[in-house]
N, C-alpha and C positions, 0 to 999 in steps of 0.2 A: 382243391389242391391240384398242384401240378403231378403228372405221373412220375417224374423222378422223385419227387418228395415222398409220395406214396411207397415208391418201390424201396427208397432208402430206409423209410421207417419199418417195411416189412422184413427187410434185411436185418435191420438192427434188432428188431423183435426176435427174429429167428435166431440170431446168434447169441442173444442173452439166454433164451430158453435152452439152447444146446449147452452152453456153458454151466446152466444152472443144473440141468439134468445130469451132466457128468460129474461135476466136482462139488458143487456148493448145496445141493438140494437137500442133503441131510442136515445142514445147518439151520435150514428155514423151517423145519420140523418143530412143533411144540414138543416141551419136555414131556416124557413119558415114563412113569417109575416101573411099570410092569406090573405084573401080578403075582409074584410069589411072596415069600416070607423073610427072605435075606435083606440085610440092611449093608449095601454095600455103597462106600462114598464114590461119587461119580460127579462128572461136569457136563454141561450142555451149553449150547449156544442161545442166548435169548435175543431173538430178533427185535425187541422192542426198546431194549438198553444198548444194543449193539456190544454186549460183553458176554463173557464165559461165566456161568454161574453154577454152584456147586448143587447137588442134590443126593438124596438116598435113594439108590436104584435097589429094586426089589430081587434082582437075580435072574429074572427071565421074562420074556415079553419086551415091551419097549419098543424103541426104534433106532434108527442110525444117528440120531442127535444125542450120542452118548459117548463121551471119552473118559479115559483112565485118569487124565490129569488136566489142570488149567492149562497148561504149555500145549498139551496136544489139541485142545479144544481151539486155542487161539491160532496154532499153526494152520488148522483145518478151515477155520471161519472168519477169521479177521484178515481181510485181504489188504496187502500192502502195509500193513501195520508192523512195527516191530513188536515181538513177543515180549510181554513185560509181565511177569508173575506179580499179582498183588494178593489176592485172597488165599493162595496156597501156601504163602510165606509162614514159616514159623514165627510167632510173635516175638519181637525183641524189646524188652523193657529198656534197654540200654543202660550205661553204667554211670550216669549222672546222678546227682541227688534231688531233681526237679520231683514233684508230685502232680503229675497230671492224670486223672482218670480217663481211660481210654477203652476202645473195644476191637478186639480181633476176631476174625472169623475162624471157626474150628471146623475144617472140612470133614473130620471123621463123622461128627454128629449133626452137620448142617446148622449151626447156630453161631450166633455171636457171643463172645464172652468178655467180661470186662477184665481189665489188668491196669496196673499203676505204671505209666510211662515216665521215665527219669529225665526226658528232656533231650537226649542226645543219642546218636547211634542206633536208631530205630530203623524200621523199614515201612514198606508201603501197606502192610497188613495191620494198620491202625487208623482207626476211625473216631471221631469225637463223639459219636452217639450209637447207642444200638441199632436204631433205625437206619441210619446212614450205612452202617456195615450190612445189615440185612438187604437192604436195598441194592447194594453193589454186589454182594456175593452169594446171596442164597435165593434160591428159587422159591422158598416158600411163601404163601400168599397170606398166612397168619402171622406175619411179622409183628404187628402192634401187641398181640397177645404174648408172643414169645418175649418181646422186648420189656413188656411190663414185668414179667415173671423175672427175667435175667436181670434187669436193673434192679428191682427190689433185693434179689439175692447178693448182687455186686455191693450195692451200698451198705448192706447189712455185713458182708465180709469185711469190708475194708473200713467200717464205722465211719460212712460218710453221712450219716443223719438220714432222714426222710426225705423223700422226694418233694421239691418244692412244689406246691399246689399252684395252679395257674391262677392268675388274678382274674375274677370276674368283673365283667363290666358292671359299672354301677348305673349305667344309663338304660333305660328311661325309668325304671320301676323303682328304685330306693331312693331317688331323690325327692327330697320334700317339696311340695307345691305349696307356696305361701297362701295363695288365694282359696284353697281347698282346707276346710275344718272338718275334723271328724265329728 
């Protein structure tokens, strides 16, 4: 490599490191719930999804990657992007007469809940499934378990019937083989 290229790369690396240590380093930290017993709604920046997600803070300990609101998190950690609240919006079922089972994120308890969307005048805190909602808005790792429970309760509450079972593949074990006789 040429000396100018090496010098340029080192200078760029130095500038990035300095910028990161001054303003953004707290955004790059992992979520830390702390070690007390309180349950406080908070937000952290998830570097893997490049978005702010909710979590329940314990009240003490933790780290600097903790914000009071989704908007505060976005302002601190989403660089050059326009701040757009999604998960912290109050769900709007709309005033139309449609019937669309949907999901919204409840930041107070860090889970997604079902509601019936009327088809118009809603907002961005509306998802087609519990899993999509949890993936976007919550930092919990056990989303599948939570969604299984929440979906069952939602379907029962709105009399939506049982969850359809996934179709099992019939191949290769259940197909009759004509040349083999029992």
